[in-house]
C-alpha positions in Angstrom: -24.2 -24.0 -8.5 -21.1 -21.9 -8.1 -19.9 -18.7 -9.7 -17.5 -15.8 -9.2 -18.5 -12.3 -8.3 -16.2 -9.3 -8.4 -17.1 -6.2 -6.3 -14.4 -3.5 -6.4 -11.1 -5.3 -5.7 -12.8 -8.1 -3.7 -13.4 -11.5 -5.3 -15.8 -14.0 -3.9 -16.8 -17.6 -4.5 -20.6 -17.9 -4.6 -22.4 -21.1 -3.6 -26.2 -21.5 -4.1 -27.9 -22.6 -0.9 -31.6 -23.5 -0.7 -33.9 -24.9 1.9 -37.6 -25.2 2.3 -37.9 -21.6 3.6 -35.4 -19.6 1.6 -33.1 -19.3 -1.3 -29.7 -17.8 -0.6 -26.2 -17.6 -1.9 -23.3 -18.1 0.4 -20.3 -16.0 -0.6 -16.7 -16.8 0.5 -13.7 -14.6 -0.2 -11.2 -16.0 -2.7 -8.6 -13.2 -2.4 -7.4 -11.3 0.6 -4.8 -8.6 1.3 -3.2 -7.7 4.6 -3.9 -4.0 5.4 -0.7 -3.7 7.4 2.1 -5.3 5.2 0.4 -5.8 1.8 0.7 -9.6 1.7 -1.7 -11.0 -0.9 -3.2 -14.5 -0.7 -5.6 -16.5 -2.9 -7.8 -19.4 -1.9 -6.8 -22.8 -3.5 -9.9 -24.9 -3.8 -7.9 -28.1 -4.4 -5.9 -27.9 -1.2 -8.6 -26.0 0.6 -6.1 -23.5 2.0 -4.8 -19.9 1.4 -1.7 -19.5 -0.8 0.6 -16.6 -1.3 0.1 -14.7 -4.5 2.7 -14.7 -7.3 4.1 -11.3 -6.5 4.4 -12.2 -2.8 5.6 -9.5 -0.4 4.8 -8.6 3.1 6.2 -9.6 6.4 6.3 -13.1 7.8 6.3 -11.5 11.3 3.2 -9.4 10.7 0.0 -10.2 12.6 -2.1 -9.9 9.5 -5.1 -7.6 9.3 -7.0 -9.0 6.4 -9.2 -6.7 4.3 -12.4 -8.7 5.1 -14.4 -6.6 7.5 -17.9 -5.9 8.9 -19.1 -4.7 5.5 -18.7 -8.2 4.0 -22.0 -9.9 3.8 -21.6 -13.7 3.4 -25.2 -14.5 2.8 -27.0 -13.0 -0.2 -30.8 -13.5 -0.4 -32.2 -14.5 -3.8 -35.6 -13.0 -3.9 
């Protein structure tokens, strides 16, 4: 089972994961923005790679600092 969750400006792809001992949802980011140059990218599930957004800007020479940080929790427990 998959679904999309939006939290603030962050968008995540959610995957249901289950095993004999727990039920959890694995969340992966689907959008990211560089905090230094503002470059915006979106995840393309068909090619399994990041793609530059429609209104692309930013610097090709930037060492990107993506807005995914220690507050991002990839595993969400389902009760």
